[in-house]
C-alpha positions in Angstrom: 15.4 32.7 18.3 13.8 32.9 14.9 15.6 30.2 12.7 15.4 32.4 9.7 17.4 35.1 11.5 19.8 32.4 12.6 20.5 31.3 8.9 20.8 35.0 8.0 23.5 35.4 10.5 25.3 32.3 9.3 25.3 33.9 5.7 26.8 37.2 7.2 29.4 35.2 9.2 30.4 33.1 6.2 30.3 36.1 3.7 32.4 38.3 6.0 30.5 41.5 5.8 26.9 42.8 5.6 27.1 44.1 2.0 28.5 40.7 0.8 25.6 38.8 2.6 23.0 41.1 1.3 24.2 40.4 -2.3 24.1 36.6 -1.6 20.6 36.9 -0.1 19.3 39.3 -2.7 18.2 42.0 -0.3 19.5 45.2 1.1 22.3 45.9 3.6 19.8 47.8 5.7 17.4 44.9 5.9 20.2 42.5 6.8 21.3 44.9 9.6 17.8 45.2 11.0 17.5 41.4 11.3 20.8 41.0 12.8 20.0 43.7 15.4 16.8 41.8 16.2 18.7 38.5 16.5 21.4 40.0 18.9 18.4 41.2 21.1 17.1 37.8 21.1 20.6 36.4 21.9 21.2 38.7 24.8 24.3 40.4 23.3 26.5 41.2 20.3 27.1 38.4 17.8 29.3 40.2 15.3 31.8 43.2 15.5 31.6 45.5 12.7 34.6 47.1 11.1 35.7 49.0 8.1 37.1 45.7 6.8 33.8 43.7 7.5 32.7 41.7 10.4 34.4 39.4 13.1 32.6 37.0 15.4 32.1 37.5 19.2 32.5 34.5 21.4 28.7 34.3 21.3 28.8 34.7 17.7 31.2 31.8 17.2 29.0 29.6 19.6 25.9 30.5 17.5 27.6 29.9 14.2 28.3 26.3 15.1 24.7 25.8 15.8 23.6 27.6 12.7 25.8 25.4 10.6 24.1 22.4 12.2 20.7 24.0 11.3 21.8 24.5 7.8 23.1 21.2 7.2 20.0 19.5 8.8 17.9 21.5 6.3 20.0 20.6 3.4 19.9 16.9 4.3 16.0 17.2 4.7 15.7 18.8 1.2 18.0 15.9 -0.1 15.7 13.3 1.5 12.4 14.9 0.5 13.7 15.2 -3.1 14.7 11.5 -3.0 11.2 10.5 -2.0 9.5 12.9 -4.4 11.8 11.5 -7.4 11.3 7.9 -6.1 14.9 7.5 -5.3 13.8 6.3 -1.8 11.0 5.5 0.3 9.1 2.6 1.9 5.6 1.3 1.3 3.9 -1.2 3.7 1.6 -3.6 1.9 -1.0 -6.2 3.2 -2.4 -8.8 1.0 -4.6 -11.9 1.3 -2.7 -15.2 0.3 -3.7 -15.7 -3.4 -3.0 -12.1 -4.2 0.3 -12.2 -2.3 1.2 -15.1 -4.6 0.1 -13.6 -7.7 -0.4 -9.9 -8.0 2.3 -8.8 -5.5 5.4 -10.4 -6.9 4.8 -9.0 -10.4 4.0 -5.6 -9.1 6.9 -5.3 -6.7 9.4 -6.5 -9.2 8.2 -4.0 -11.6 8.4 -1.2 -9.1 12.0 -2.2 -8.2 12.9 -2.3 -11.9 11.8 1.3 -12.2 12.6 2.6 -8.9 15.3 0.6 -7.1 15.5 2.8 -4.1 11.8 2.2 -3.1 11.4 -0.7 -0.6 8.2 -2.5 -0.2 7.5 -4.6 2.8 4.8 -7.3 2.6 2.5 -8.8 5.3 0.1 -11.6 4.4 -3.3 -10.8 6.0 -6.9 -11.6 5.3 -9.0 -8.8 4.2 -10.6 -7.8 7.7 -7.2 -7.7 9.3 -5.5 -6.1 6.5 -8.2 -3.2 6.4 -7.7 -2.8 10.3 -4.0 -2.5 9.6 -4.5 0.4 7.2 -7.0 2.2 9.6 -4.4 1.8 12.5 -1.6 3.2 10.3 0.3 0.0 10.3 -0.2 -0.5 6.6 -0.3 1.8 3.7 -2.2 -0.2 1.1 -4.0 -3.4 1.6 -5.4 -5.9 -1.3 -8.8 -7.1 -0.2 -11.9 -8.6 -1.9 -15.6 -8.8 -1.4 -18.1 -11.5 -2.8 -20.3 -10.2 -5.4 -19.4 -6.6 -4.9 -16.8 -4.4 -3.2 -16.3 -5.1 0.4 -18.7 -3.5 2.9 -17.5 -0.2 4.2 -18.2 2.6 6.9 -16.5 5.2 4.7 -13.2 5.3 6.5 -11.1 4.0 3.6 -10.7 4.7 -0.1 -11.3 1.9 -2.4 -9.5 1.3 -5.8 -11.0 -1.5 -7.8 -8.6 -3.9 -9.3 -10.9 -6.4 -11.2 -13.3 -9.2 -10.7 -12.3 -12.9 -10.5 -14.8 -15.6 -11.2 -15.2 -18.7 -8.9 -14.5 -22.2 -10.2 -15.9 -25.6 -9.3 -12.9 -27.7 -8.6 -13.0 -31.6 -9.1 -10.8 -34.5 -9.4 -10.0 -35.5 -13.0 -11.4 -38.8 -12.5 -14.4 -37.7 -10.4 -16.8 -38.8 -12.9 -18.8 -35.7 -12.9 -21.4 -35.0 -15.5 -20.9 -32.4 -18.0 -23.7 -30.3 -16.4 -23.7 -30.7 -12.5 -27.0 -30.6 -10.9 -27.9 -29.7 -7.4 -28.7 -33.4 -6.7 -25.3 -34.5 -7.9 -23.5 -31.4 -5.7 -25.4 -32.5 -2.7 -24.0 -36.1 -2.9 -20.6 -35.0 -2.9 -18.2 -34.4 -0.1 -17.0 -30.8 0.1 -13.7 -29.1 1.1 -14.3 -25.7 2.7 -12.2 -22.8 3.9 -12.4 -21.1 7.2 -15.7 -20.3 8.9 -16.1 -17.0 7.1 -15.4 -18.5 3.6 -17.6 -21.5 4.6 -20.4 -19.1 5.3 -20.3 -17.9 1.7 -20.0 -21.4 0.3 -23.1 -22.7 2.4 -25.1 -19.7 1.5 -24.4 -20.2 -2.4 -25.2 -23.9 -2.1 -28.4 -23.2 -0.4 -29.3 -20.5 -3.0 -28.7 -23.2 -5.7 -31.1 -25.5 -3.9 -29.0 -28.0 -1.8 -27.1 -28.4 1.4 -23.3 -29.1 1.1 -21.8 -32.0 3.0 -18.8 -30.3 4.5 -16.1 -32.8 5.2 -12.7 -31.1 5.3 -11.5 -27.5 6.1 -8.5 -25.6 5.0 -7.3 -21.9 4.4 -4.5 -23.2 2.1 -5.6 -23.5 -1.5 -2.6 -26.0 -2.1 -3.9 -28.3 0.7 -7.5 -27.9 -0.8 -6.4 -28.8 -4.3 -4.4 -31.9 -3.0 -7.4 -33.1 -1.1 -9.6 -32.7 -4.2 -7.0 -34.4 -6.5 -7.1 -37.4 -4.2 -10.8 -37.7 -4.5 -11.5 -36.7 -1.0 -14.2 -33.9 -2.1 -14.8 -31.0 -4.4 -14.7 -27.3 -3.7 -15.0 -23.8 -5.1 -11.9 -21.7 -5.5 -11.4 -18.2 -6.9 -9.3 -17.5 -9.9 -6.2 -15.9 -8.3 -5.9 -19.4 -6.2 -5.9 -21.2 -9.3 -3.5 -19.0 -10.9 -1.1 -19.2 -8.0 -1.2 -23.0 -7.9 -3.0 -25.6 -10.2 -2.8 -29.2 -9.2 -2.2 -31.3 -12.4 -4.9 -33.7 -11.3 -7.8 -31.3 -10.9 -10.2 -29.8 -13.3 -11.8 -26.5 -12.9 -15.0 -25.3 -14.5 -17.2 -22.2 -13.9 -19.0 -22.4 -10.6 -22.3 -21.3 -11.9 -24.6 -19.6 -9.1 -21.5 -19.0 -6.8 -20.9 -15.5 -7.7 -17.7 -13.7 -8.0 -15.0 -12.0 -6.1 -14.3 -8.2 -6.4 -10.7 -7.5 -5.7 -9.3 -4.1 -4.8 -7.0 -1.9 -2.9 -7.9 0.2 0.3 -5.8 2.9 1.7 -6.4 5.9 3.8 -7.7 8.9 2.0 -4.8 11.1 0.8 -2.2 8.2 0.8 -2.4 7.9 -3.0 -0.6 11.4 -3.1 2.6 10.0 -1.7 4.9 9.2 -4.6 6.2 5.7 -3.5 2.5 4.5 -2.5 1.1 5.8 -5.8 3.8 4.0 -7.8 3.0 0.7 -6.1 -0.5 1.1 -6.5 -0.1 1.7 -10.2 2.2 -1.4 -10.5 -0.7 -3.4 -8.7 -3.1 -2.0 -11.3 -0.8 -3.2 -14.1 -0.4 -6.7 -12.6 -4.1 -7.1 -12.0 -5.0 -6.2 -15.6 -3.0 -9.2 -16.7 -5.2 -11.7 -14.7 -8.5 -10.0 -13.8 -11.3 -8.5 -15.8 -12.1 -4.9 -14.8 -15.5 -3.5 -15.1 -15.6 -0.7 -17.7 -14.7 2.7 -16.3 -13.7 1.6 -12.9 -9.9 1.7 -13.2 -7.9 4.1 -11.1 -10.8 6.2 -9.5 -10.4 6.0 -5.9 -13.7 6.3 -3.9 -14.8 6.0 -0.3 -14.6 2.4 0.5 -16.6 0.3 2.6 -14.8 -1.8 5.3 -14.1 -5.3 3.9 -16.6 -7.8 4.9 -15.4 -10.9 6.7 -13.9 -13.1 3.9 -11.0 -15.3 3.3 -8.8 -16.6 0.6 
């Protein structure tokens, strides 16, 4: 049965006559009668008995009316739910973020979103860029915060990339390290180093080699709190991005620009079209606002999604 005819039948049954239903529907009595006749053929028998006083339901009509009421109520509930989503009175956004972004950008952005749209819920999972991007591709995550060294992450065109900003890298030393005002490759080569995971270590080693020395890697940790504590106790030096130092800054370390080590480009990736979902778009806007407070953004880059490259293996 055509659900539109079922709802028309409901209107007739509730109005009590074809003429009253035609007025409610803004059509003619003849058109209503034709639609009812077709519905009765589909139902296999009469649904209404027409009298001079209006209409009464047959047993089949009473049975169908109960189902018609359920259809009407379900559609009403659907309209209300869709309206709530469109008006940001409801909705859920699944977010993935690398650790230092999860500690800095995410709390500010989600708090701002909740203050404006209390009905929108954000769920967060902490993931490194490759895993976060894979989650977006798989449909497990709506938006992922990722980064790439010295440029946006590498991509295969599957995701849209929205730049959030560029964070510098810093050489992190113990306050009493006795480092010269201008560190040289010779001095850096003589130090013990604290590195991150294998992927991050690869970038560190490549940068050191480009600067003309081979780093002596002694310690390894993905946790920027652990890394800074090792440095603060004179157990090595390291390079950390700005967000890691924003999230936590040990009082006994100094940070200076890591000349020659490049920079990190931070952004969001999402499936093309996801930005049109009101709750997703609202969170992305709040993330842009949060990033503007702590990251520098290249001129003209804000808010223009483009086909993204899949994030290169990197951590932090």
